[in-house]
C-alpha positions as CSV (number, residue, x, y, z in Angstrom):
1,M,131.7,89.4,96.2
2,K,128.5,88.0,95.3
3,D,130.4,86.4,92.0
4,M,132.7,84.4,93.4
5,G,133.2,80.7,93.2
6,T,130.0,80.6,90.6
7,S,130.8,77.3,88.6
8,R,129.2,76.0,85.7
9,T,129.7,72.6,86.6
10,P,127.6,71.9,90.1
11,F,130.3,70.1,93.0
12,S,130.2,69.6,96.5
13,I,133.3,70.2,98.4
14,D,133.9,67.2,100.7
15,P,134.7,67.7,104.2
16,L,138.3,66.7,104.7
17,S,140.7,68.6,107.0
18,Q,143.0,70.6,106.2
19,S,145.8,68.9,107.7
20,Q,145.1,65.7,105.9
21,T,144.7,67.9,102.3
22,E,148.5,69.2,103.0
23,D,149.7,65.4,103.9
24,R,148.5,63.9,100.7
25,I,150.0,66.9,98.5
26,K,153.3,67.2,100.4
27,A,153.2,63.7,99.5
28,S,152.4,64.2,95.8
29,E,155.3,67.3,95.6
30,L,157.8,64.7,95.0
31,D,156.4,63.6,91.1
32,K,155.6,67.1,90.4
33,P,157.6,68.8,87.3
34,T,159.8,71.9,88.4
35,V,158.3,75.6,87.6
36,D,161.1,75.7,85.3
37,D,159.9,72.8,83.7
38,L,156.4,73.7,83.1
39,S,157.5,77.4,81.7
40,R,159.7,76.1,79.4
41,G,156.9,74.0,78.2
42,M,154.3,76.6,78.0
43,D,156.1,78.3,75.6
44,L,157.0,76.1,73.4
45,K,153.2,75.1,73.5
46,H,151.7,78.7,73.0
47,P,153.8,81.4,71.5
48,L,150.4,82.5,69.6
49,I,148.9,83.4,73.0
50,S,152.0,85.9,73.8
51,E,152.1,88.0,70.7
52,K,148.1,88.3,69.7
53,T,145.8,88.5,73.1
54,S,144.4,91.3,74.5
55,D,143.1,89.6,77.6
56,M,145.7,88.4,80.3
57,I,146.3,84.9,80.1
58,S,148.4,82.9,83.1
59,V,148.9,79.2,83.7
60,A,149.7,78.3,87.3
61,T,150.1,75.2,89.1
62,L,147.4,73.2,91.2
63,S,148.1,73.2,94.7
64,L,147.3,75.4,97.9
65,T,150.4,77.7,97.0
66,P,150.1,77.7,93.3
67,T,152.8,79.2,91.1
68,Y,153.1,81.2,87.9
69,V,154.4,79.1,85.2
70,Y,153.4,81.3,82.2
71,V,152.0,85.1,82.1
72,S,151.0,86.8,79.0
73,P,152.8,90.0,77.7
74,S,149.5,91.8,78.3
75,H,150.0,91.7,82.1
76,K,152.6,94.5,81.5
77,S,149.9,97.0,80.3
78,L,147.5,96.3,82.6
79,L,149.3,95.3,85.6
80,G,152.6,96.8,85.2
81,Y,154.0,93.7,85.5
82,D,156.6,92.0,83.4
83,A,156.7,88.0,83.3
84,K,160.0,87.9,84.9
85,D,158.1,89.7,88.1
86,L,155.6,87.1,88.0
87,L,156.9,83.8,87.1
88,G,158.0,81.4,89.9
89,K,155.7,83.5,92.7
90,C,152.2,82.7,93.8
91,P,149.5,84.6,92.7
92,L,147.7,84.4,96.1
93,E,150.1,86.8,97.3
94,L,148.5,89.3,95.2
95,I,145.1,89.1,95.9
96,H,143.1,90.9,98.2
97,P,142.5,89.2,101.6
98,D,139.0,89.5,101.7
99,D,138.6,87.7,98.0
100,F,141.3,85.6,99.4
101,K,139.4,83.9,101.7
102,Q,137.0,82.5,99.4
103,L,139.4,81.9,96.7
104,Q,140.8,79.4,99.1
105,P,138.6,76.7,100.0
106,L,137.7,76.6,96.1
107,L,141.3,76.0,95.3
108,A,141.3,73.5,97.8
109,H,138.3,71.7,96.7
110,Y,139.7,70.7,93.5
111,V,143.5,69.8,95.1
112,D,141.7,67.3,97.2
113,L,139.9,65.9,94.3
114,R,143.4,65.0,92.5
115,E,144.6,63.8,95.7
116,R,141.7,61.2,96.2
117,Q,142.1,60.5,92.3
118,C,138.3,62.0,92.0
119,W,139.1,63.6,89.1
120,P,136.4,65.4,86.6
121,R,136.1,62.9,83.5
122,P,137.4,64.5,80.5
123,E,134.1,65.1,78.7
124,K,133.0,67.3,81.7
125,P,135.5,69.9,81.9
126,V,135.9,71.9,85.0
127,T,135.3,75.4,84.4
128,E,134.8,78.1,87.3
129,K,133.9,81.6,87.1
130,L,135.5,84.3,89.3
131,L,135.8,88.4,90.6
132,Y,138.3,89.2,92.6
133,R,140.9,91.6,92.9
134,L,144.7,91.6,92.7
135,K,146.9,94.3,93.3
136,D,149.2,95.8,90.5
137,K,152.8,96.6,90.6
138,F,151.4,100.4,91.5
139,G,149.7,99.5,94.9
140,K,146.4,99.6,93.1
141,W,143.9,97.1,93.5
142,R,142.4,95.7,90.4
143,Y,139.2,94.3,89.6
144,L,139.3,91.3,87.5
145,E,137.1,88.9,85.8
146,T,138.4,85.6,85.4
147,T,137.8,82.1,83.9
148,G,139.6,79.1,85.5
149,D,140.1,76.4,83.1
150,L,141.7,72.8,84.9
151,L,144.4,72.1,81.7
152,D,145.3,68.7,83.3
153,D,146.0,67.3,87.0
154,N,148.8,69.7,87.7
155,L,147.8,72.8,86.3
156,I,145.0,75.2,85.5
157,L,144.6,78.4,82.7
158,F,143.2,81.9,84.2
159,V,141.7,83.8,81.3
160,S,141.5,87.3,83.3
161,R,140.0,90.7,81.9
162,D,140.2,94.1,84.1
163,V,136.5,95.2,84.7
164,T,137.9,97.7,87.3
165,E,136.6,101.1,85.5
166,K,133.3,99.0,84.6
167,R,133.1,98.1,88.3
168,K,133.2,101.8,89.2
169,V,130.6,103.0,87.0
170,E,128.8,100.3,88.2
171,E,129.1,101.2,91.4
172,E,128.7,105.0,90.5
173,L,125.3,104.2,89.3
174,R,124.1,102.3,91.9
175,D,125.2,104.9,94.0
176,I,123.1,107.3,91.5
177,R,120.0,104.6,91.7
178,D,120.2,104.7,95.7
179,K,120.2,108.5,95.8
180,L,117.3,108.6,93.4
181,I,115.2,105.9,95.0
182,M,115.7,108.0,98.8
183,K,114.7,111.1,97.4
184,L,111.9,109.9,95.8
185,Q,111.0,108.1,99.2
186,E,111.6,111.8,100.5
187,R,109.5,113.1,98.1
188,H,106.6,110.9,98.5
189,E,106.9,111.1,102.6
190,D,106.7,115.3,101.7
191,L,103.6,114.6,99.3
192,V,101.7,112.6,101.7
193,K,102.6,115.3,104.3
194,V,101.4,118.1,102.0
195,N,98.4,115.8,101.1
196,E,97.3,115.4,104.9
197,L,97.5,118.9,105.5
198,L,95.4,119.5,102.4
199,Q,93.3,116.9,103.9
200,T,92.9,118.7,106.9
201,E,93.3,122.5,105.2
202,I,90.0,120.9,103.3
203,A,88.1,120.0,106.0
204,V,88.4,123.4,108.2
205,R,87.4,125.1,105.2
206,K,84.1,123.2,104.5
207,R,83.2,123.3,108.7
208,T,84.3,127.5,107.5
209,E,82.2,127.8,105.0
210,A,79.3,125.5,106.6
211,S,79.5,127.6,109.2
212,L,79.6,130.9,107.5
213,R,76.5,130.0,105.6
214,Q,74.6,129.2,109.2
215,S,75.8,132.8,110.0
216,E,74.9,134.0,106.6
217,E,71.4,132.4,107.1
218,R,70.6,133.8,110.4
219,Y,71.8,137.5,109.1
220,R,69.7,137.4,106.0
221,T,66.7,136.2,108.4
222,I,67.2,138.8,110.8
223,L,67.5,141.4,108.3
224,E,64.9,140.4,106.3
225,S,62.3,140.4,109.8
226,I,63.0,143.6,110.4
227,E,60.9,146.4,109.4
228,D,63.9,149.1,108.9
229,G,65.9,148.9,105.7
230,Y,69.0,147.9,105.4
231,Y,71.6,148.8,103.0
232,E,75.1,148.3,101.8
233,V,76.6,151.0,99.3
234,D,80.3,151.1,97.7
235,L,82.5,154.3,98.0
236,A,80.5,155.6,94.8
237,G,77.1,155.5,96.5
238,N,75.8,152.3,94.6
239,F,73.4,149.6,96.4
240,V,75.5,146.2,96.8
241,F,73.1,144.6,99.5
242,F,70.3,145.8,101.1
243,N,67.1,143.9,102.5
244,D,63.1,143.6,101.0
245,A,62.0,146.5,103.6
246,L,64.3,148.9,101.9
247,C,62.8,148.3,98.3
248,S,59.4,149.1,100.0
249,I,60.9,151.9,101.5
250,L,61.9,153.2,97.6
251,G,59.6,151.2,96.2
252,Y,62.1,149.6,93.3
253,S,62.3,146.0,93.0
254,R,65.5,144.0,93.7
255,E,66.4,143.8,90.2
256,E,66.4,147.8,89.8
257,L,67.7,148.5,92.7
258,T,71.0,146.4,92.8
259,G,73.6,149.2,91.3
260,L,71.5,152.3,91.5
261,N,73.3,155.3,92.9
262,N,71.8,158.0,95.5
263,R,71.6,160.6,93.5
264,R,69.0,158.8,90.9
265,Y,66.5,158.6,94.4
266,M,67.2,162.0,96.1
267,S,67.6,165.9,95.0
268,D,70.8,167.6,94.2
269,E,70.4,169.6,97.7
270,T,69.9,166.4,99.5
271,A,72.9,164.4,97.9
272,K,75.3,167.0,98.5
273,A,74.3,167.0,102.6
274,V,74.5,162.9,102.2
275,Y,77.9,163.1,100.7
276,K,78.9,165.6,103.7
277,A,77.8,163.2,106.2
278,Y,79.1,160.3,104.4
279,N,82.8,161.7,103.2
280,G,82.8,163.0,107.1
281,V,82.5,159.4,108.2
282,F,85.1,158.1,105.5
283,Q,87.6,160.5,107.2
284,T,87.1,160.0,110.8
285,G,85.8,156.1,111.0
286,K,83.1,157.0,112.7
287,P,79.6,156.3,112.8
288,N,76.8,158.8,112.5
289,K,73.4,159.0,111.7
290,I,71.1,161.9,109.9
291,F,67.8,162.8,111.0
292,G,65.0,163.4,108.1
293,Y,66.5,163.0,104.3
294,E,64.1,163.3,101.5
295,L,64.3,160.1,99.7
296,I,62.2,159.9,95.8
297,R,60.3,157.1,95.4
298,K,60.0,155.6,92.2
299,G,57.2,157.2,91.0
300,G,57.9,160.9,92.6
301,K,56.5,160.4,96.2
302,I,58.6,161.8,99.1
303,R,59.9,159.8,102.0
304,I,61.7,161.2,104.9
305,V,64.1,158.5,106.4
306,E,66.4,158.6,109.6
307,V,69.9,156.3,108.3
308,S,72.3,155.3,110.3
309,I,76.0,155.3,108.5
310,S,78.9,152.7,109.6
311,L,82.4,152.4,107.1
312,I,83.0,148.8,106.2
313,R,86.3,148.1,105.7
314,N,88.0,144.7,103.7
315,A,90.5,142.4,104.9
316,K,93.3,144.8,104.7
317,G,91.7,147.8,106.7
318,E,91.0,149.8,103.9
319,P,87.8,151.4,103.4
320,E,85.6,150.1,100.7
321,G,81.9,151.2,101.1
322,F,79.1,152.4,103.9
323,R,76.5,150.4,105.8
324,G,73.1,151.5,107.7
325,I,69.5,151.2,108.7
326,A,67.1,153.6,107.0
327,R,64.0,154.0,109.0
328,D,60.6,155.5,107.2
329,M,59.6,158.6,109.2
330,T,57.6,160.0,106.9
331,D,53.9,158.3,109.0
332,R,55.2,159.2,111.8
333,R,56.0,163.1,110.6
334,A,52.7,163.1,109.2
335,E,51.3,162.0,112.6
336,M,53.4,165.0,114.7
337,V,52.7,168.2,112.5
338,P,48.5,168.1,113.2
339,S,49.7,167.0,116.8
340,L,51.8,169.8,116.8
341,G,49.2,172.2,115.5
342,R,46.5,171.1,118.2
343,A,49.1,172.1,120.5
344,K,49.4,175.8,119.5
């Protein structure tokens, strides 16, 4: 108990042996008044204490085996003891063994001071504040906060207050605080782990994004370097991505071609044939090619193209569009017609 033996007046315990102290005490026992004498004296001197106080007040003899010579009626309501239960008995018998070990040296110190006639001067009264456990009449340990004052060289006045509930609340609050600190520490550790995972994930994502950008740049470079047109359309046939070669084939700028539907640059008859081919790829998932279908360039000129078709799927595996290569066959077709005529 950390509060045990805290004194308002500093003192140093003389390293006197236990046997020497006991010999001196025994030698002085013959001259002391009896417990009955002291008890009668207390009743005569302090009648108001018995009637008015709510704290527990007691007076005990100053010795290594002190005895009660006075106890206030409040002991009955707080501890269950009548005065007759305690008078003439040693209070140390009721004190918890662990607390007794700390109180005994303090008591022995003052007994030794008296026997060596080194009693504190009257202008410097000795008061001790104590906290200990005392067994009540029902066998339960009660925490008492006690002030002990030396009345004279034979008696000690104790004023005690039951702080059991206060200690219980303090312990509960301490447990709550400790549990809260533990949870906060666990929470902090969890946050540290989550933060480490996030930092790792961010680093991985940055590397992935950098790799993806490099791949996209290579992909775009390849697409822009080929002479054939590359395209991507949604399921409705609207352009969502294409290269410059496709712009050249159709004669539209990038801004004009973005979002342009297939029916805007082909005849109704061609649109029906194209829909049939694309729908077949959609249904089967297998790539296909269309040979010699006509596109209408901006300005009205016809271009003959050979187109490959592949299905585009999203992350869930669901179809979301088509991609392919469009090769302009117009000039080759024109070259093939005279050749065929000469062959005939």
